[in-house]
C-alpha positions in Angstrom: 13.5 -37.1 -1.2 9.9 -38.2 -0.9 8.1 -39.0 -4.2 5.3 -36.7 -5.2 3.0 -39.7 -5.7 3.6 -40.8 -2.1 2.8 -37.4 -0.8 -0.4 -37.2 -2.9 -1.6 -40.6 -1.7 -0.9 -39.8 1.9 -2.8 -36.5 1.6 -5.7 -38.2 0.0 -6.0 -40.6 2.9 -5.7 -37.9 5.5 -8.3 -35.8 3.7 -10.9 -38.5 4.4 -10.5 -38.0 8.1 -10.3 -34.2 7.8 -13.6 -34.1 5.8 -15.2 -36.5 8.3 -14.7 -34.2 11.3 -14.8 -30.9 9.4 -11.4 -29.8 10.8 -7.7 -29.9 10.0 -6.9 -31.8 13.2 -5.6 -35.4 13.1 -5.0 -37.9 15.8 -2.1 -40.3 15.3 -4.5 -43.3 15.6 -6.2 -42.0 12.4 -2.9 -42.0 10.5 -0.8 -44.8 9.1 2.7 -44.5 10.4 4.1 -44.2 6.8 1.6 -41.4 6.0 2.5 -39.6 9.2 6.2 -39.7 8.5 5.8 -38.7 4.9 3.6 -35.7 5.7 5.7 -34.5 8.7 8.9 -34.7 6.6 7.4 -32.7 3.8 5.8 -30.0 6.0 2.1 -31.0 5.6 1.7 -31.9 9.2 2.6 -29.8 12.3 2.6 -31.4 15.8 0.3 -29.8 18.2 1.2 -32.0 21.1 2.2 -35.7 21.4 -0.1 -37.8 19.2 -2.0 -34.8 17.7 -1.3 -33.0 14.4 -2.6 -30.2 12.3 -2.8 -30.4 8.5 -1.2 -27.2 7.0 0.3 -25.9 3.8 4.0 -26.7 3.7 4.9 -23.1 2.7 3.8 -21.6 6.0 6.7 -19.7 7.5 8.3 -20.9 10.8 6.5 -19.2 13.7 3.4 -18.3 11.7 0.5 -18.6 14.1 -2.4 -18.1 11.7 -3.0 -21.8 11.0 -3.0 -22.7 14.7 -5.3 -19.9 15.7 -7.7 -20.7 12.9 -7.8 -24.3 14.1 -7.6 -23.7 17.9 -11.2 -24.2 18.8 -11.5 -27.2 16.5 -8.7 -28.8 18.3 -10.3 -28.1 21.7 -13.5 -29.7 20.5 -11.9 -32.8 18.9 -9.4 -33.4 21.7 -11.9 -33.1 24.6 -14.5 -35.2 22.8 -11.8 -37.8 22.0 -10.5 -38.0 25.6 -13.6 -37.4 27.7 -16.7 -38.0 25.6 -19.4 -36.0 27.3 -17.7 -36.1 30.7 -16.2 -32.6 30.5 -17.3 -28.9 30.4 -15.4 -25.7 30.0 -15.2 -23.6 33.2 -17.7 -20.9 33.7 -15.2 -18.2 32.7 -14.1 -20.1 29.6 -17.7 -20.8 28.7 -18.4 -17.1 28.9 -15.6 -16.5 26.4 -17.6 -18.5 23.9 -21.0 -17.1 24.8 -19.7 -13.5 24.3 -17.9 -14.4 21.0 -14.6 -13.2 22.4 -12.5 -12.9 19.2 -9.1 -13.3 21.0 -7.7 -16.8 21.2 -7.1 -17.4 24.9 -3.7 -18.3 26.3 -5.4 -21.0 28.4 -8.7 -22.8 28.3 -9.9 -24.3 31.7 -11.9 -27.5 31.6 -13.8 -29.3 34.4 -13.6 -33.1 34.0 -14.9 -36.1 36.0 -11.5 -37.7 35.9 -8.2 -37.3 34.1 -6.9 -33.8 35.2 -3.7 -32.3 33.9 -2.0 -29.5 31.9 -1.5 -29.9 28.2 0.9 -27.3 26.6 0.0 -26.6 23.0 1.4 -24.6 20.1 2.4 -20.9 20.4 2.2 -20.6 24.2 -1.4 -21.8 24.5 -2.6 -24.6 26.8 -5.5 -26.7 28.2 -5.8 -27.0 32.0 -8.1 -29.8 33.0 -9.1 -30.4 36.7 -11.3 -33.0 38.3 -14.4 -31.8 40.3 -17.1 -34.4 40.3 -19.0 -32.8 43.2 -19.3 -29.4 41.3 -19.6 -30.7 37.8 -22.0 -28.4 36.0 -25.7 -29.4 36.0 -26.6 -27.2 33.0 -24.5 -27.8 29.9 -25.1 -26.6 26.4 -22.8 -26.6 23.3 -21.2 -23.9 21.2 -18.9 -24.8 18.3 -19.5 -28.4 19.3 -17.9 -27.8 22.7 -19.6 -28.5 26.1 -20.0 -25.3 28.0 -22.1 -23.9 30.9 -25.5 -22.4 29.8 -25.2 -18.6 29.8 -27.3 -18.0 33.0 -25.6 -20.8 34.9 -22.1 -19.5 33.8 -23.0 -16.0 35.0 -24.1 -17.3 38.3 -21.1 -19.6 38.8 -18.4 -17.2 37.5 -16.1 -16.0 40.2 -16.5 -12.4 41.4 -13.1 -11.6 40.0 -14.5 -12.3 36.5 -16.5 -9.0 36.7 -13.5 -7.1 37.9 -10.9 -8.5 35.4 -13.1 -8.7 32.3 -15.8 -6.1 32.9 -16.5 -5.7 29.1 -17.3 -9.4 28.6 -19.2 -9.5 31.9 -21.4 -6.6 30.8 -21.9 -8.2 27.3 -23.0 -11.5 28.9 -25.5 -9.8 31.2 -26.9 -7.7 28.4 -27.3 -10.8 26.2 -29.7 -12.4 28.7 -33.2 -12.1 27.1 -35.4 -12.6 30.2 -34.7 -12.0 33.9 -36.4 -15.4 34.7 -33.5 -17.2 33.0 -31.3 -16.1 35.8 -33.9 -16.3 38.6 -34.6 -19.9 37.8 -30.9 -20.9 38.1 -30.4 -19.0 41.3 -33.5 -20.5 42.9 -33.0 -24.0 41.6 -29.4 -24.3 42.9 -29.8 -22.0 45.9 -27.1 -19.6 44.7 -27.9 -16.7 47.1 -24.5 -15.1 46.9 -24.7 -15.2 43.1 -28.2 -13.7 43.3 -26.9 -10.7 45.3 -24.1 -10.3 42.8 -26.3 -10.5 39.7 -28.9 -8.1 41.1 -26.1 -5.7 42.0 -24.6 -6.0 38.6 -27.8 -5.1 36.8 -28.3 -2.1 39.1 -24.7 -1.0 38.2 -25.7 -1.4 34.5 -28.7 1.0 35.2 -31.1 -1.8 34.3 -33.3 -1.4 37.3 -36.2 -3.3 35.6 -34.2 -6.5 35.3 -32.6 -6.1 38.7 -36.1 -5.6 40.3 -37.6 -8.6 38.4 -34.8 -10.9 39.6 -35.0 -9.6 43.2 -38.7 -10.1 43.3 -38.5 -13.6 41.9 -36.0 -14.5 44.6 -38.1 -13.0 47.3 -41.1 -15.0 46.1 -39.0 -18.1 46.5 -37.8 -17.1 50.0 -34.4 -15.9 49.0 -33.8 -12.4 50.3 -30.7 -10.8 48.8 -28.8 -7.5 49.4 -27.5 -6.3 46.0 -23.7 -6.6 45.8 -22.1 -4.8 42.8 -19.3 -7.0 41.5 -17.9 -4.3 39.1 -15.1 -2.0 40.0 -15.3 0.5 37.2 -17.0 3.8 37.6 -19.8 3.4 35.0 -21.1 0.9 32.4 -19.9 0.9 28.9 -23.3 0.4 27.3 -26.8 1.6 28.1 -29.0 -0.8 26.3 -29.4 -4.5 25.4 -27.3 -5.6 22.5 -28.3 -7.0 19.1 -25.5 -9.5 19.2 -22.3 -10.0 21.3 -20.2 -8.7 18.4 -22.2 -5.5 18.0 -22.2 -5.0 21.7 -18.4 -5.6 21.9 -17.7 -2.9 19.3 -19.9 -0.4 21.0 -18.5 -1.0 24.4 -14.9 -1.0 23.2 -15.5 2.3 21.4 -17.0 3.8 24.6 -14.1 2.6 26.6 -11.4 3.9 24.2 -12.6 7.3 23.1 -11.3 9.3 26.1 -7.8 7.8 25.6 -7.8 9.1 22.0 -8.9 12.5 23.2 -6.2 12.5 25.9 -3.3 11.6 23.5 -4.2 13.3 20.3 -4.0 17.0 19.4 -7.2 19.0 19.3 -8.9 19.4 15.9 -7.6 22.4 14.0 -11.0 23.0 12.4 -12.2 22.8 8.8 -9.8 24.5 6.3 -10.7 28.0 5.2 -9.1 27.4 1.8 -10.6 24.1 0.7 -8.9 24.1 -2.7 -5.5 24.4 -1.0 -6.4 21.4 1.3 -7.3 19.3 -1.8 -4.2 20.4 -3.6 -2.1 19.1 -0.7 -3.9 15.7 -1.0 -3.0 15.6 -4.7 0.6 16.4 -3.7 0.9 13.5 -1.3 -0.7 10.9 -3.6 2.4 9.1 -4.8 4.0 9.0 -1.3 0.7 7.7 0.1 0.2 5.1 -2.6 3.8 3.8 -2.4 3.6 3.3 1.4 0.1 2.0 1.6 0.6 -0.6 -1.1 4.1 -1.6 0.1 2.7 -2.2 3.6 0.4 -4.8 2.0 3.3 -6.5 0.3 2.9 -5.3 -3.3 6.2 -4.7 -5.2 5.4 -1.2 -6.2 7.8 1.7 -7.2 7.2 5.3 -7.6 7.8 4.8 -11.3 5.0 2.3 -11.6 2.6 4.5 -9.6 3.4 7.4 -12.0 2.9 5.2 -15.1 -0.5 4.0 -13.8 -1.5 7.6 -12.9 -0.7 8.7 -16.4 -2.1 5.6 -18.1 1.4 4.6 -19.4 1.9 1.1 -18.0 2.3 -1.4 -20.8 2.2 -5.1 -19.8 2.8 -6.2 -23.4 6.1 -4.4 -24.2 7.4 -3.9 -20.7 8.6 -6.9 -18.6 8.0 -5.1 -15.3 4.6 -3.9 -16.3 3.8 -7.6 -17.0 3.3 -8.1 -13.3 -0.4 -7.7 -13.6 -1.2 -8.1 -9.9 1.0 -5.2 -8.8 -0.1 -3.0 -11.7 -3.8 -3.7 -11.0 -3.2 -2.9 -7.3 -1.6 0.4 -8.3 -4.4 1.2 -10.8 -7.1 0.3 -8.2 -5.4 2.4 -5.6 -5.4 5.4 -7.9 -9.1 5.0 -8.8 -10.1 4.5 -5.1 -7.9 7.5 -4.0 -9.9 9.8 -6.4 -13.1 8.6 -4.9 -11.9 9.3 -1.4 -10.7 12.7 -2.4 -14.2 13.5 -3.8 -15.7 12.5 -0.5 -13.1 14.7 1.4 -14.2 17.6 -0.8 -17.7 17.2 0.5 -16.6 16.7 4.1 -14.4 19.9 4.3 -17.5 21.8 3.1 -19.1 20.7 6.3 -21.2 17.7 5.2 -21.7 14.8 7.6 -18.5 12.8 7.5 -19.9 9.6 9.0 -22.8 9.5 6.5 -20.5 10.2 3.5 -18.2 7.4 4.6 -21.0 4.9 5.1 -22.5 5.8 1.7 -19.2 5.6 -0.2 -17.0 3.0 1.4 -18.3 0.2 -0.8 -17.6 2.4 -3.8 -14.0 2.9 -2.6 -13.7 -0.9 -2.3 -15.1 -1.5 -5.8 -12.7 1.0 -7.3 -9.8 -0.5 -5.3 -10.4 -4.0 -6.8 -12.2 -3.1 -10.0 -9.1 -3.4 -12.2 -8.3 -6.7 -10.7 -11.8 -8.0 -11.4 -11.6 -6.8 -15.0 -8.3 -8.5 -15.4 -9.7 -11.7 -14.2 -7.5 -11.8 -11.0 -10.6 -11.9 -8.8 -14.2 -12.7 -9.4 -16.4 -9.8 -10.3 -19.1 -10.8 -7.7 -16.5 -10.3 -4.9 -16.8 -6.5 -5.4 -20.3 -6.5 -3.9 -21.2 -6.8 -0.2 -19.0 -8.1 2.6 -16.8 -11.3 2.6 -18.5 -14.6 2.5 -15.9 -16.6 4.3 -13.8 -16.6 7.4 -10.6 -14.6 7.4 -7.6 -14.8 9.6 -4.9 -12.2 10.3 -1.4 -13.5 10.0 0.3 -14.0 13.4 -2.6 -12.5 15.3 -4.5 -14.0 18.2 -7.5 -11.8 17.1 -10.0 -13.7 15.0 -12.3 -11.3 13.0 -16.0 -12.0 13.2 -17.5 -14.8 11.1 -19.4 -13.8 8.0 -22.8 -14.4 9.6 -22.4 -11.4 12.0 -20.8 -8.9 9.7 -24.0 -7.0 9.1 -24.5 -6.6 12.8 -20.9 -5.7 13.4 -20.8 -3.1 10.6 -24.1 -1.6 11.7 -22.7 -1.1 15.1 -19.5 0.4 13.6 -21.4 2.9 11.5 -23.6 3.8 14.5 -20.5 4.6 16.5 -19.2 6.8 13.7 -22.5 8.6 13.4 -22.8 9.4 17.2 -19.1 10.3 17.8 -18.7 14.1 18.0 -14.9 14.2 18.1 -13.2 14.0 14.6 -9.9 12.4 15.9 -11.9 9.7 17.7 -13.9 9.0 14.6 -10.7 8.7 12.5 -8.5 6.7 14.8 -11.2 4.3 16.2 -12.7 4.2 12.7 -9.4 2.9 11.4 -8.9 0.5 14.3 -12.4 -1.1 14.3 -12.5 -1.4 10.5 -9.4 -3.6 10.7 -10.9 -5.3 13.8 -14.0 -6.4 11.9 -12.1 -7.1 8.6 -15.3 -7.0 6.5 -13.5 -7.9 3.2 -11.4 -10.8 2.2 -8.7 -8.3 1.1 -8.0 -4.6 1.1 -9.1 -4.0 4.7 -5.9 -2.1 5.6 -6.0 0.2 2.6 -9.7 1.0 3.1 -9.1 1.6 6.8 -6.4 4.1 6.0 -8.6 5.8 3.4 -11.4 5.9 6.0 -9.1 7.4 8.6 -8.0 10.2 6.4 -11.5 11.0 5.2 -12.6 11.3 8.9 -9.5 13.3 9.8 -10.6 15.8 7.2 -13.7 16.4 9.2 -11.5 18.0 11.8 -9.2 19.7 9.5 -6.3 17.4 10.3 -3.5 16.7 7.7 -3.7 13.6 5.4 -1.6 11.0 7.3 0.6 8.3 5.7 1.5 5.2 7.6 5.1 4.7 6.3 6.3 1.3 5.2 9.5 1.8 7.1 7.3 1.6 10.3 5.3 -1.4 9.0 6.5 -3.7 11.8 5.6 -1.2 14.5 2.2 -0.6 12.9 1.3 -4.3 12.7 2.7 -4.9 16.3 0.8 -2.0 17.7 -2.5 -3.1 16.1 -2.0 -6.7 17.4 -1.2 -5.5 20.9 -4.3 -3.3 20.8 -6.4 -6.4 19.7 -5.1 -8.5 22.6 -4.6 -5.9 25.4 -6.9 -3.1 24.2 -4.8 -0.2 25.2 -5.6 2.4 22.6 -2.9 4.8 23.9 -0.1 3.2 21.9 -2.0 3.1 18.6 -3.1 6.7 19.1 0.4 7.8 19.7 1.7 5.9 16.6 -0.9 7.6 14.3 0.0 10.9 15.9 3.7 10.3 15.1 2.9 9.4 11.5 0.8 12.6 11.1 3.6 14.7 12.6 6.1 13.1 10.2 4.1 14.3 7.2 3.5 17.7 8.7 7.3 18.1 9.4 8.0 17.4 5.7 5.4 20.0 4.7 4.2 20.6 2.0 4.7 16.9 1.4 7.7 14.6 0.8 9.4 14.9 -2.6 10.5 11.9 -4.6 
């Protein structure tokens, strides 16, 4: 058994290197052999590949990918700089992943090097593929996250035509992120990239941006390059119709446009606003305990129907009851009850015909404050955390999807609310509203609960039943969300929610406990 003092001293020495490079990545040369053996034996270090380690908490479960995905791009930066100095650059396609802020950790990053090619297999089925190409080593290199990448215009010109076919959403985002046509014209002319010029002009014509297409074509003509536009996209129509505020905002808007028809195809038509609004609200009251039990249990809280009933009736007693002494669980139950009442009040407005998207936008922060208000008053969380969005990065356990950094949350949430406001179909608002709220993850905690509240408030705008995601289906729920993040096939998630809604309706009026 390793002495605690030895572990603490080894950690202190490792922290010096970690703080120096602002990452949890350690090379074996920066570790004394004894420290390395001590920290590996006690679970503080995980091996990424031979000679490279990641500093982690020792209580991380076997197979948990969160730490690796959180540190993935830091490892890429440190490893490539360590091995190649400045003599490397990500491929055009991998560069565009960073330019467009693609939130999914790639299975493989491709790197152009001047010497030293090879494949490096990394943790959790990821890899680095390095190939030597001195002749075509990129001439225009910039950096993002400290990693050498093609400049955006150069990457768009050098990307293979298949990039536009296989990843049309990212290609469209990259094209719409270009600020001036001359950025592309200069690269095409300077490097005599006539085929790329035809592709770029054709792409902008497909995006219905004739102004940019015409400007680039005229620039090329002035320089003696005559091109016949060649559309590299295979889809029928663009996803967006304007330039984007940021890649994150544009990604949400384009994904929404791409997915909405799938929801309409797989989900029942809206039944329409209820004639008897009081009966509709009565049913919501009737399902409260069942909803609270399942929603809280999905998040890992140890909650029983008895505890929910006690909180509802203000009967929980942490002083005289040992179970009630579990403050965290009790505060979660109390917060859920408070938030549920606020959501129900919003539903009452919505089923009277008021604008559902506007009501949700005006009240979602109030739902969040009620959800965590009891925890703040009990000192479990800081009161200031109840206001605004999260102020740190957040990672979803075992997910390749990395939610947006805090700096772009306002843009992302603005795009989200715009999509809600302009969406005419209530089922699309509800299902995509749930999905994209989880996708953005605007809070440090409570995103799943708020997403399910939001879904049901928006379902009400079409007269659909209040829907409970059952804890018995937790694994399917989480897996379906993750697959949607990585593959973006909204059919499976839509069908899952449809099944949960039908399960509640089958047990009408609502399950008894």
